[in-house]
C-alpha positions in Angstrom: -2.1 -6.2 15.2 -1.6 -8.8 12.5 -3.1 -12.2 12.6 -0.9 -15.3 13.0 -1.9 -18.8 12.1 -0.1 -21.9 13.5 -1.7 -25.1 12.0 -0.5 -28.5 13.1 -0.5 -31.0 10.2 -0.9 -34.5 11.7 -3.7 -36.0 9.6 -5.3 -35.5 6.2 -8.1 -33.3 7.5 -5.5 -30.7 8.4 -4.6 -30.1 4.8 -8.0 -28.3 4.4 -7.3 -26.4 7.6 -4.1 -25.0 6.2 -5.8 -24.0 2.9 -8.6 -22.3 4.8 -6.1 -20.4 7.1 -4.2 -19.4 4.0 -7.3 -18.0 2.3 -8.1 -16.1 5.5 -4.5 -14.7 5.5 -4.8 -13.7 1.9 -8.0 -11.8 2.6 -6.2 -9.9 5.4 -3.4 -9.1 3.1 -5.8 -7.8 0.4 -4.6 -10.3 -2.2 -6.5 -10.6 -5.5 -8.6 -13.8 -6.1 -5.8 -15.0 -8.5 -3.1 -14.6 -5.9 -5.3 -16.1 -3.2 -5.7 -19.2 -5.3 -2.0 -19.3 -5.8 -1.4 -19.1 -2.1 -4.0 -21.8 -1.5 -2.3 -24.1 -4.0 1.1 -23.6 -2.4 -0.3 -24.2 1.1 -2.0 -27.4 0.0 1.2 -28.7 -1.5 3.3 -27.9 1.5 0.8 -29.4 3.9 0.4 -32.6 1.8 4.2 -33.0 1.6 4.4 -32.9 5.4 2.1 -35.9 5.7 3.6 -37.9 2.8 7.3 -37.4 3.5 7.7 -36.4 7.2 4.7 -38.0 9.1 3.4 -34.5 9.8 4.7 -31.2 11.0 3.2 -27.6 11.1 2.6 -24.7 8.9 3.1 -21.2 10.1 1.3 -18.4 8.3 2.5 -14.8 9.0 1.6 -11.5 7.3 4.8 -9.7 6.3 6.0 -6.8 4.2 8.2 -7.8 1.2 11.6 -6.2 1.5 11.7 -5.1 -2.2 8.2 -3.6 -2.3 8.4 0.2 -2.0 4.6 0.3 -1.5 5.1 -1.8 1.8 2.4 -4.1 0.7 1.6 -7.1 2.8 2.4 -10.7 1.6 1.3 -14.1 3.0 4.3 -16.0 4.3 3.9 -19.8 4.5 6.5 -21.8 6.4 6.3 -25.6 6.7 8.5 -27.2 9.4 9.1 -30.9 10.1 11.4 -33.3 11.9 11.3 -35.8 9.1 14.1 -37.6 7.3 15.0 -34.6 5.0 15.0 -34.4 1.2 17.7 -36.8 -0.2 17.9 -35.0 -3.6 16.9 -31.3 -3.3 17.8 -30.6 -6.9 15.4 -33.3 -8.1 12.7 -32.2 -5.7 13.0 -28.6 -7.0 12.6 -29.6 -10.6 9.4 -27.9 -12.0 6.5 -30.3 -12.1 8.3 -33.0 -10.0 6.2 -34.5 -7.2 6.3 -37.8 -5.3 2.9 -37.3 -3.7 -0.2 -39.2 -4.6 -3.8 -38.3 -5.2 -4.2 -36.2 -2.1 -1.8 -33.7 -3.5 -2.6 -31.3 -6.4 0.6 -32.5 -8.0 2.1 -29.0 -8.1 5.5 -30.0 -6.7 8.0 -27.7 -5.0 9.3 -26.5 -8.4 5.9 -25.2 -9.3 5.5 -23.6 -5.9 8.9 -21.8 -6.4 7.8 -20.6 -9.8 4.4 -19.1 -8.7 5.5 -17.6 -5.4 7.0 -14.2 -5.1 9.8 -15.6 -2.9 10.7 -19.2 -2.2 13.5 -21.1 -0.4 14.0 -24.3 1.6 16.5 -25.9 3.9 16.8 -29.7 4.4 19.2 -31.7 6.4 19.3 -35.5 6.7 17.8 -36.7 9.9 16.8 -33.2 11.1 14.0 -32.3 8.7 13.0 -29.7 6.2 11.8 -26.1 6.3 10.1 -24.7 3.2 9.2 -21.0 2.9 7.0 -19.4 0.3 5.8 -15.7 0.2 2.8 -14.9 -2.0 2.2 -11.2 -2.5 0.4 -9.1 -5.0 0.9 -9.6 -8.7 4.6 -9.1 -9.5 5.5 -5.9 -11.3 8.3 -5.3 -13.8 10.2 -3.7 -10.9 10.1 -6.6 -8.5 10.2 -9.6 -10.9 13.1 -11.9 -10.5 15.4 -12.5 -7.5 16.0 -9.6 -5.1 19.3 -7.7 -5.3 22.2 -9.2 -3.5 23.1 -7.9 0.0 21.9 -8.2 3.5 18.2 -9.2 4.1 16.0 -9.6 7.2 13.1 -12.0 7.9 11.5 -13.8 10.6 8.7 -16.1 12.0 6.2 -15.4 14.7 4.3 -18.0 16.7 1.5 -17.2 19.2 1.2 -19.1 22.5 -1.4 -21.9 22.3 -2.2 -21.0 18.6 -3.9 -17.8 19.7 -5.2 -15.4 17.1 -2.5 -12.8 17.8 1.1 -13.0 19.0 2.4 -10.6 21.6 5.7 -10.5 19.8 6.6 -8.6 16.6 9.5 -7.8 14.4 10.2 -5.2 11.8 12.9 -3.8 9.6 13.6 -0.5 8.0 16.3 0.8 5.6 17.7 4.3 5.3 20.7 4.7 3.0 23.5 2.5 4.2 21.7 1.6 7.4 19.5 -1.5 7.8 17.8 -1.7 11.1 16.1 -4.9 12.6 13.9 -4.7 15.6 12.2 -7.4 17.7 9.7 -6.5 20.4 8.2 -8.8 23.0 5.1 -7.1 24.6 4.8 -7.7 28.3 2.7 -10.8 28.9 0.8 -12.2 26.0 -2.6 -11.6 24.2 -4.0 -8.5 22.6 -2.5 -6.0 25.0 1.0 -7.4 24.5 0.4 -7.4 20.8 -0.6 -3.7 20.9 2.7 -2.9 22.6 4.9 -4.8 20.2 3.0 -3.7 17.1 3.3 -0.1 18.2 7.1 -0.5 18.5 7.3 -1.9 15.0 5.2 0.9 13.5 7.2 3.6 15.2 10.4 2.1 13.8 9.4 3.3 10.3 10.0 6.9 11.3 13.3 6.3 13.2 15.4 4.8 10.4 18.0 7.5 10.6 18.7 7.1 14.3 21.2 4.9 16.1 19.9 2.0 18.2 20.2 3.7 21.6 18.2 6.7 20.4 15.6 4.4 18.8 15.1 2.7 22.2 14.8 6.1 23.9 12.1 7.3 21.4 10.3 4.0 21.8 10.3 4.5 25.6 8.1 7.5 25.1 5.9 6.0 22.5 5.2 2.8 24.5 4.2 4.5 27.8 0.4 4.2 27.1 0.9 0.5 26.5 2.0 -2.4 28.7 5.6 -1.9 27.5 7.9 -4.3 25.8 11.3 -5.9 25.8 13.0 -4.6 22.7 16.2 -5.4 20.8 17.5 -3.2 18.0 20.3 -4.2 15.6 21.6 -1.8 13.0 23.9 -2.7 10.2 26.1 0.0 8.7 26.9 -1.3 5.2 29.5 1.4 4.5 31.5 0.7 7.7 30.6 -3.1 7.7 29.7 -2.8 11.4 26.8 -4.1 13.4 25.5 -2.1 16.4 23.2 -3.8 18.9 21.3 -2.5 21.9 18.5 -4.3 23.9 16.3 -3.7 26.9 14.5 -6.6 28.6 14.3 -10.3 28.2 15.2 -10.5 24.5 18.0 -12.6 23.1 20.6 -12.2 20.4 23.3 -14.4 18.9 25.7 -13.4 16.1 27.4 -15.9 13.9 30.6 -14.7 12.3 33.7 -16.6 11.0 31.9 -19.8 11.9 31.5 -19.0 15.6 28.5 -17.9 17.6 28.7 -15.0 20.1 25.9 -13.9 22.5 24.9 -10.2 22.5 23.6 -8.9 25.9 20.5 -6.9 26.6 20.1 -4.5 29.5 17.4 -5.1 32.2 14.2 -3.1 32.0 11.0 -2.6 30.1 10.7 -0.1 27.2 7.8 2.2 28.0 7.8 1.4 31.8 11.2 0.8 33.5 13.7 1.6 30.9 17.3 2.5 32.0 18.5 6.1 31.5 21.4 4.9 29.4 21.7 1.8 27.2 25.1 0.2 26.3 25.6 -0.4 22.6 27.7 -3.3 21.4 29.6 -2.8 18.1 31.0 -5.7 16.1 32.4 -6.3 12.6 30.0 -7.6 10.0 31.4 -10.2 7.5 30.2 -11.9 4.4 29.2 -15.0 6.4 27.6 -13.1 9.3 24.2 -14.2 10.6 22.3 -12.4 13.4 19.5 -14.1 15.3 17.1 -12.0 17.6 14.5 -13.9 19.6 11.9 -13.4 22.3 11.9 -15.4 25.5 9.5 -18.0 24.0 12.7 -19.6 22.7 14.5 -21.6 25.4 17.2 -19.5 27.0 19.9 -22.1 26.5 19.1 -23.0 22.9 22.0 -24.4 20.9 22.8 -22.4 17.7 22.8 -24.6 14.6 26.2 -25.7 13.3 25.2 -25.2 9.7 27.3 -23.2 7.2 24.4 -23.2 4.8 22.1 -21.1 6.9 23.7 -17.7 6.1 22.9 -18.2 2.5 19.2 -19.0 3.2 16.3 -16.6 3.1 16.3 -15.1 6.6 12.8 -16.5 7.3 14.1 -20.0 6.6 17.0 -19.5 8.9 14.6 -18.2 11.6 12.3 -21.2 11.2 15.3 -23.6 11.5 16.3 -22.0 14.7 12.7 -22.1 16.0 12.3 -25.8 15.1 15.6 -27.0 16.4 15.5 -25.0 19.7 12.2 -26.5 20.9 10.8 -29.9 21.4 7.7 -31.7 22.6 9.4 -32.2 25.9 9.9 -28.5 26.3 6.7 -26.8 25.2 6.8 -23.1 24.8 5.2 -21.0 27.6 5.0 -17.7 25.7 4.7 -16.2 22.3 7.8 -16.9 20.2 9.4 -14.7 17.6 12.7 -15.2 15.8 14.1 -12.6 13.4 17.2 -13.0 11.4 19.6 -10.6 9.6 21.7 -12.4 7.0 24.4 -11.3 4.7 24.2 -14.1 2.2 22.6 -14.5 -1.3 19.0 -15.9 -0.9 18.7 -17.0 -4.6 20.1 -20.5 -4.1 16.8 -22.2 -4.8 15.3 -19.3 -6.7 13.4 -16.4 -5.2 11.0 -14.2 -7.1 8.1 -14.8 -9.5 
């Protein structure tokens, strides 16, 4: 089970909380002192910007595996979310060394954060707010320096109920040849036992990359029997055939954006590991250059409205996931469960520069 940190940033004392949480996450990820200091610098800048430009927000800190790292090493993913006025001039804000903050900031600026992070992206819309994502991993090698190769990528965000230490939800991805598989698991209930079930599903996925979605769910049914069980969604993209296959069991949601329109994908009732059906229907749909797939646990409101935003397919998937998370919830509708959103995107994520 991996730790999750959800830190509200509503006054200046919270900047330190974000930095301390980031240092804790860096220790869990096994980052060097140098990369830990880098993560702390980026975290401080993001938290300070929330106060100075958006009257507050939150910073989500997840431990994730970087997609282009063959060693499957863990990185610290920082995501700041706000409902502020947005950034009027993103190009100027991204200029290296540019900062509009005052003494409370270290003066790094978003451009510097982009340069020192392994991956970086942002999304800002007038009147809706800004999402900034930075992943800080181990020292970049010659192989993973620069932006990732073009093509589909997966990412997500995970939020525990009540800012608990662990989330009962989890997501994972695996690649085998022309197949890219994205899985989202929602452990029954919440807390450590739920986290055990969802984490087990993600770990098992690593050995099932060659299998189609229905067979993956059948295998997981056996693996999860000693656990509480979980609702699980599996989406598999066949790059050669340009086709997406989807199968789900339990209360997990999925929406596919293609040709500018959103389509819901349906899961089958049941619990993987406990009350799974004997057969699982598989939906197959074409995958286009602008396609965007969103998987989510039931922590997201069931009738959330997909964003009408043509920019999202070109964002880093973690940014797209955070935008969905932010816009689907509100203070009037507090979440009643852990919430996980995972995204599969076809677009190029190097709009604002990824890589270090």
